[in-house]
Structures are given as structure tokens and as C-alpha cells.
Z-matrix of the N, CA and C atoms (Angstrom, degrees):
N
C 1 1.430
C 2 1.550 1 110.08
N 3 1.294 2 114.58 1 176.62
C 4 1.478 3 117.24 2 179.78
C 5 1.526 4 109.06 3 128.52
N 6 1.335 5 114.14 4 -164.80
C 7 1.473 6 116.94 5 -178.69
C 8 1.437 7 117.98 6 -76.85
N 9 1.431 8 114.77 7 -12.31
C 10 1.396 9 122.19 8 -174.39
C 11 1.610 10 110.71 9 -94.22
N 12 1.244 11 114.00 10 5.94
C 13 1.452 12 120.62 11 -173.22
C 14 1.525 13 103.93 12 -76.89
N 15 1.283 14 121.34 13 141.45
C 16 1.483 15 127.76 14 -172.98
C 17 1.557 16 109.82 15 -69.11
N 18 1.339 17 113.78 16 -28.17
C 19 1.469 18 116.81 17 179.53
C 20 1.499 19 113.58 18 -73.96
N 21 1.284 20 115.03 19 -29.84
C 22 1.579 21 118.73 20 176.30
C 23 1.493 22 109.21 21 -71.13
N 24 1.404 23 118.38 22 -38.71
C 25 1.510 24 121.80 23 178.73
C 26 1.456 25 110.36 24 -63.67
N 27 1.367 26 116.16 25 -39.32
C 28 1.491 27 123.02 26 -178.21
C 29 1.515 28 107.27 27 -64.25
N 30 1.290 29 119.11 28 -49.11
C 31 1.436 30 123.71 29 179.95
C 32 1.560 31 110.20 30 -59.41
N 33 1.278 32 114.95 31 -46.08
C 34 1.468 33 116.33 32 -178.15
C 35 1.452 34 110.99 33 -67.88
N 36 1.345 35 120.76 34 -35.18
C 37 1.477 36 119.90 35 177.31
C 38 1.606 37 106.65 36 -67.51
N 39 1.174 38 120.85 37 -43.83
C 40 1.539 39 120.40 38 179.44
C 41 1.549 40 108.60 39 -59.02
N 42 1.366 41 119.45 40 -44.02
C 43 1.399 42 120.81 41 -177.36
C 44 1.614 43 109.65 42 -63.57
N 45 1.334 44 113.73 43 -40.23
C 46 1.478 45 118.55 44 179.72
C 47 1.536 46 112.86 45 -63.17
N 48 1.404 47 110.23 46 -44.20
C 49 1.533 48 113.87 47 -179.33
C 50 1.586 49 109.56 48 -66.65
N 51 1.377 50 116.66 49 -33.46
C 52 1.387 51 116.61 50 177.75
C 53 1.569 52 119.05 51 -71.45
N 54 1.338 53 110.76 52 -33.66
C 55 1.443 54 115.39 53 173.55
C 56 1.570 55 116.96 54 -73.17
N 57 1.338 56 113.21 55 -42.28
C 58 1.410 57 113.79 56 -175.99
C 59 1.542 58 114.65 57 -99.85
N 60 1.311 59 116.37 58 -27.03
C 61 1.465 60 120.11 59 -178.12
C 62 1.493 61 108.64 60 90.22
N 63 1.326 62 115.36 61 159.79
C 64 1.451 63 122.42 62 -179.57
C 65 1.513 64 111.45 63 -72.58
N 66 1.318 65 118.89 64 -37.96
C 67 1.436 66 120.41 65 179.61
C 68 1.514 67 113.85 66 -61.75
N 69 1.277 68 116.50 67 -47.80
C 70 1.467 69 122.44 68 -179.53
C 71 1.600 70 107.84 69 -62.90
N 72 1.268 71 117.72 70 -45.25
C 73 1.478 72 121.25 71 -179.73
C 74 1.457 73 109.53 72 -58.62
N 75 1.450 74 119.04 73 -45.45
C 76 1.431 75 121.48 74 177.86
C 77 1.560 76 112.08 75 -62.81
N 78 1.286 77 116.90 76 -43.40
C 79 1.480 78 119.01 77 175.04
C 80 1.511 79 111.77 78 -60.91
N 81 1.335 80 114.84 79 -40.39
C 82 1.468 81 115.96 80 -177.85
C 83 1.574 82 110.19 81 -68.45
N 84 1.276 83 120.48 82 -35.10
C 85 1.418 84 126.05 83 177.53
C 86 1.622 85 112.72 84 -64.40
N 87 1.301 86 112.14 85 -41.18
C 88 1.462 87 120.13 86 177.91
C 89 1.548 88 110.77 87 -67.07
N 90 1.331 89 112.61 88 -49.09
C 91 1.438 90 120.16 89 179.21
C 92 1.461 91 113.36 90 -57.61
N 93 1.422 92 114.98 91 -44.20
C 94 1.451 93 118.23 92 178.53
C 95 1.526 94 110.54 93 -64.50
N 96 1.262 95 120.40 94 -38.16
C 97 1.457 96 125.23 95 179.26
C 98 1.459 97 110.32 96 -62.38
N 99 1.401 98 120.19 97 -46.77
C 100 1.372 99 124.89 98 177.51
C 101 1.568 100 113.21 99 -63.21
N 102 1.313 101 115.47 100 -38.85
C 103 1.462 102 114.84 101 -178.68
C 104 1.527 103 107.29 102 -71.07
N 105 1.255 104 124.76 103 -34.97
C 106 1.477 105 127.82 104 179.24
C 107 1.439 106 109.05 105 -61.72
N 108 1.411 107 116.65 106 -48.88
C 109 1.451 108 122.55 107 174.97
C 110 1.449 109 114.77 108 -55.31
N 111 1.426 110 116.10 109 -45.27
C 112 1.458 111 119.32 110 178.81
C 113 1.590 112 112.94 111 -64.86
N 114 1.355 113 113.30 112 -33.82
C 115 1.402 114 116.04 113 -177.00
C 116 1.590 115 105.55 114 -72.05
N 117 1.216 116 120.41 115 -42.56
C 118 1.490 117 123.99 116 -177.87
C 119 1.581 118 108.61 117 -64.01
N 120 1.363 119 116.43 118 -40.03
C 121 1.440 120 118.07 119 177.36
C 122 1.478 121 113.84 120 -65.14
N 123 1.306 122 114.24 121 -41.86
C 124 1.501 123 120.00 122 176.53
C 125 1.473 124 113.82 123 -62.51
N 126 1.375 125 116.78 124 -37.66
C 127 1.434 126 120.39 125 176.72
C 128 1.558 127 113.15 126 -67.53
N 129 1.257 128 111.33 127 -40.98
C 130 1.497 129 115.18 128 -179.35
C 131 1.637 130 110.23 129 -74.36
N 132 1.214 131 120.08 130 -29.92
C 133 1.428 132 118.30 131 178.73
C 134 1.564 133 109.77 132 -76.79
N 135 1.301 134 116.09 133 -31.60
C 136 1.512 135 116.18 134 175.53
C 137 1.574 136 112.51 135 -64.29
N 138 1.365 137 110.73 136 -39.98
C 139 1.524 138 112.62 137 175.87
C 140 1.510 139 112.39 138 -62.85
N 141 1.371 140 116.26 139 -35.31
C 142 1.439 141 117.27 140 178.78
C 143 1.481 142 117.23 141 -68.91
N 144 1.350 143 112.89 142 -35.14
C 145 1.484 144 120.06 143 -178.64
C 146 1.515 145 115.90 144 -79.88
N 147 1.374 146 116.32 145 -15.78
C 148 1.442 147 116.09 146 -177.48
C 149 1.487 148 109.70 147 -75.03
N 150 1.295 149 119.90 148 124.17
C 151 1.417 150 126.54 149 -179.41
C 152 1.556 151 104.54 150 -120.66
N 153 1.357 152 117.83 151 140.53
C 154 1.463 153 118.45 152 176.49
C 155 1.510 154 107.51 153 -72.66
N 156 1.308 155 112.20 154 137.48
C 157 1.420 156 117.96 155 172.37
C 158 1.506 157 116.47 156 -106.32
N 159 1.358 158 123.69 157 146.23
C 160 1.391 159 119.91 158 -174.61
C 161 1.536 160 109.24 159 -69.35
N 162 1.299 161 118.55 160 149.49
C 163 1.434 162 123.11 161 -178.74
C 164 1.504 163 113.13 162 -64.61
N 165 1.329 164 117.31 163 139.30
C 166 1.416 165 122.11 164 -178.07
C 167 1.558 166 109.26 165 -87.47
N 168 1.313 167 116.46 166 122.23
C 169 1.433 168 120.44 167 177.57
C 170 1.454 169 111.90 168 -102.07
N 171 1.372 170 118.75 169 142.19
C 172 1.386 171 124.07 170 -178.04
C 173 1.562 172 109.73 171 -70.35
N 174 1.315 173 117.11 172 158.88
C 175 1.550 174 115.50 173 177.21
C 176 1.478 175 108.33 174 -66.79
N 177 1.302 176 117.94 175 146.82
C 178 1.397 177 123.84 176 -171.83
C 179 1.540 178 109.05 177 -69.09
N 180 1.263 179 127.33 178 -19.61
C 181 1.414 180 124.33 179 179.54
C 182 1.530 181 116.09 180 -72.22
N 183 1.293 182 115.12 181 -19.34
C 184 1.462 183 117.42 182 -179.88
C 185 1.589 184 109.48 183 -112.14
N 186 1.281 185 119.49 184 134.80
C 187 1.393 186 124.34 185 -179.74
C 188 1.601 187 109.78 186 -67.79
N 189 1.304 188 117.57 187 152.69
C 190 1.419 189 123.12 188 -175.94
C 191 1.592 190 107.34 189 -69.38
N 192 1.283 191 116.79 190 -45.33
C 193 1.588 192 119.66 191 174.48
C 194 1.380 193 109.02 192 -123.96
N 195 1.387 194 120.47 193 100.92
C 196 1.463 195 118.42 194 -179.60
C 197 1.560 196 115.03 195 -63.33
N 198 1.234 197 117.28 196 146.37
C 199 1.464 198 119.05 197 -175.99
C 200 1.519 199 111.75 198 -69.72
N 201 1.343 200 114.33 199 147.18
C 202 1.531 201 116.88 200 179.27
C 203 1.471 202 104.70 201 -124.14
N 204 1.364 203 115.81 202 143.34
C 205 1.416 204 121.32 203 175.49
C 206 1.500 205 111.03 204 -121.36
N 207 1.292 206 119.84 205 148.46
C 208 1.376 207 127.90 206 -179.27
C 209 1.556 208 109.93 207 -120.40
N 210 1.334 209 116.66 208 127.91
C 211 1.470 210 120.91 209 172.92
C 212 1.478 211 105.96 210 -100.67
N 213 1.318 212 117.01 211 116.73
C 214 1.501 213 125.03 212 176.05
C 215 1.562 214 113.67 213 -161.30
N 216 1.275 215 117.62 214 161.83
C 217 1.442 216 123.08 215 -178.47
C 218 1.552 217 106.85 216 -117.54
N 219 1.324 218 114.84 217 138.62
C 220 1.429 219 117.05 218 -178.10
C 221 1.612 220 108.45 219 -96.99
N 222 1.234 221 112.02 220 137.72
C 223 1.413 222 121.88 221 179.38
C 224 1.493 223 113.06 222 -116.11
N 225 1.341 224 120.80 223 142.37
C 226 1.469 225 121.33 224 177.31
C 227 1.487 226 105.50 225 -78.70
N 228 1.350 227 115.00 226 138.31
C 229 1.442 228 124.28 227 174.38
C 230 1.464 229 112.24 228 -107.35
N 231 1.417 230 117.20 229 126.47
C 232 1.461 231 115.63 230 177.50
C 233 1.551 232 110.31 231 -83.81
N 234 1.303 233 109.18 232 144.51
C 235 1.579 234 111.92 233 -178.25
C 236 1.487 235 109.80 234 -75.34
N 237 1.194 236 122.86 235 146.05
C 238 1.449 237 126.02 236 178.02
C 239 1.429 238 114.39 237 -64.74
N 240 1.284 239 124.06 238 148.18
C 241 1.389 240 125.89 239 176.66
C 242 1.547 241 111.05 240 -81.93
N 243 1.336 242 110.82 241 130.13
C 244 1.527 243 115.56 242 -179.16
C 245 1.547 244 112.35 243 -93.18
N 246 1.259 245 114.27 244 131.09
C 247 1.452 246 120.34 245 178.05
C 248 1.493 247 108.88 246 -109.79
N 249 1.270 248 113.14 247 104.07
C 250 1.516 249 120.20 248 176.26
C 251 1.465 250 116.76 249 -91.33
């Protein structure tokens, strides 16, 4: 027994058909198929349209990563006393 019993699946199918009706289920199936076809077509067309572009190089007058400087003073930090 359990959810994988064929009797449970049959009862579930009957309830779904009674709630939605055969016409809505047929339309749902065809709409789902059309949306999957459209998705596949869009994915294939994107792969066809993608063309590699040459890398963009910055102008030679400016460095790629400009240098950064920090003005600060270092202070010695005493370690806290442990109390075990």
C-alpha cells in the first residue's frame, strides 16, 4: 500500500477529471506542449544568435587598475587577559 498503489492513482485521476473536466485537461495538455516547443525554439535561436565579440581593451593612457594609497598609522594592540 502507499501512494504508489494503482488504486490511489486511479482515484486521483477520477477526482482530477471531475474537478477540471476533460475539455480543460485537453486544452491544458496542448498549451503545455506549445509552451515547451516555444521554450526549446527560443533556446535554440539564442544559441544560433550568440557570436563571440572581441575583447574590449582600455585605452593605453590609463592603467587597468589605478594604484590606491592609504594614509594610516599602526598601533600595537595588547592581547586580552584570559581568565580560565
